[in-house]
N, C-alpha and C positions, 0 to 999 in steps of 0.2 A: 443781111445777116448770113444768108446762104446755108449750105450744109457744112457739117463738121467733118473733117478728114481724120478718121481714126488711124493712128500711127501703126497699130498692130492689134490683132485680136487676143493675144496672150502676152501677159506681162509677168515678170518674176522678180526675185529679190535683187537681181543685178540692175534693175530699173529703179530701185527704191529711192535713190537720191533725186530723181526727177518726178516722183509721184507725190501725191498729197491726199490725205483722207479727211481734211477738215470739212465738216458739215455733211459727210456721208451718213446715210441712214442704214443701220443694220436691221434687216427684216427677220433673219433667222440664223441659228447656228446649229451645227450637227457634229458632235464628236464621233467620227467613223473609226471606232477602235479596231474593226476588222482589218483596215488598211493603214492604221496608225496615222490618220489624217484628222484635221480639224477644219471643217468647212463653214464658211460664212457667206450668206446671201445678202448682198448690200447694193445700194444705189451709189455708184461712184461718179463723182463730178470731174469730168474731163476738162471743162473750161468754164470760166465766168465771163459774162459780157457786161461791160460797164453800161450804166444807164445813159441814154442819149438825151439830148435837150428835151425838156418837158417831162422826163421820167425820173422817178426817184429810187427805183429798185433795180437790182441786178437781175439778169437772166442766166440760166445755167445750161450747159451741155451735160446731160445725165444718161447713164446706161446702167441697167442691172448687170451685176457681175457675180461670179462665183469665185471666191478666194479659197484655194485648197492649200493648207499648210501641211507640209510633209514631215513625217516622223515626229508628230506632235506628242507632247507629254506635259505633265505638271500643270494642267488646266486649273485656273482659278477665276471665278466670275463673281463680281459684286455689282449687281444691277438694281436700279430703282427707276421707275417711271410712272407718272400719273396717267399717261395716255398710251403706254405701250410703245413709244417711239424711243429708239436708242440712237442718239446722234453722236457721231465721232468728233472729238476735238483734235486728236492726233493719233498717229500710230508710231510707236518707237520700236526700233530693231537694235538691240544692244547686247552687251555682255557675251561676245562670241567665245565659245569654248569647244575643244575637240571632244567628240563623243567617245564613249568608253572603248569602242572597237577601233578608234583612231582613224576611221575612214571618212568622217564628216565633221563639219563645224556646225554646231547648233547655236541658236540665238534666243534671247528672251524677247518675245513680242509682247507689247503692251498697248492695247487699244485703250486710250484715254477717252472716256465718254463724258458727255455733259453731266450725267448722273450715275457714275460708276466706272468700272473698268473690266476688261477681259485680258487675262495674262496667261501665257503659256510659253513653252520652249518648242522650237521646231528648227529643222535644218534649212528651211526655205519655203517659198510659196510660188504658186502660179495663180494669176488672176485671169480668169476666162471672161471675156466680154461677150454677153449673150445677145445684145442688140446694138445696132448703130446708135450713137448718142442722139438724144432728142432734146430740142430746146424747150426749156420749161421756165415758168415764173418762180417756182419753188425749187430748192435744191434736192428734190426727190420726185419720184414718179408715183402714180396711183397704183394700187394693186393690179388693176386691169391693164394699165399701160405697160407694166413690167412683165405681164404674162403670169402673174401669181408668184408664189414662193416656190423656188426650186433650186437645185444645185447642178444644173446642166453645165457641161464643160465644153460647149461649142457655141459659135456665133449662130444665132437663129436667123433664118432668111425672113425678109419682110414681104 
């Protein structure tokens, strides 16, 4: 199985077409109104490993990441969970429009969750990978494995 080679430590909206959020787990969100940001702490799945002979389940390459959505506005959340786990089905980036000052394009971001949604507008995002991907049996890390809940914006050393 070996180690996973991380392509880069910071991803952004220009990488959107090669990214995927299915099965990602959202641990926390923070609307940082002082900086016009919306931050999300989640476990991002960088890869899935097919089961080998004699196994029935996938394995996953998972890292805790901080997603920082820039110039965020119009936040709407509809969340429901029996166990406090918010699992992403998909993330949509659509409906581009020129901002009022005509300097940027903003988009409607829609986190489609298993039990709800998070929607807002933003001009883009940066996704900061906080740890090298870890191979796991589940598509998420434990709180201890991920170093708790935080919104760090740099790769932590191991």
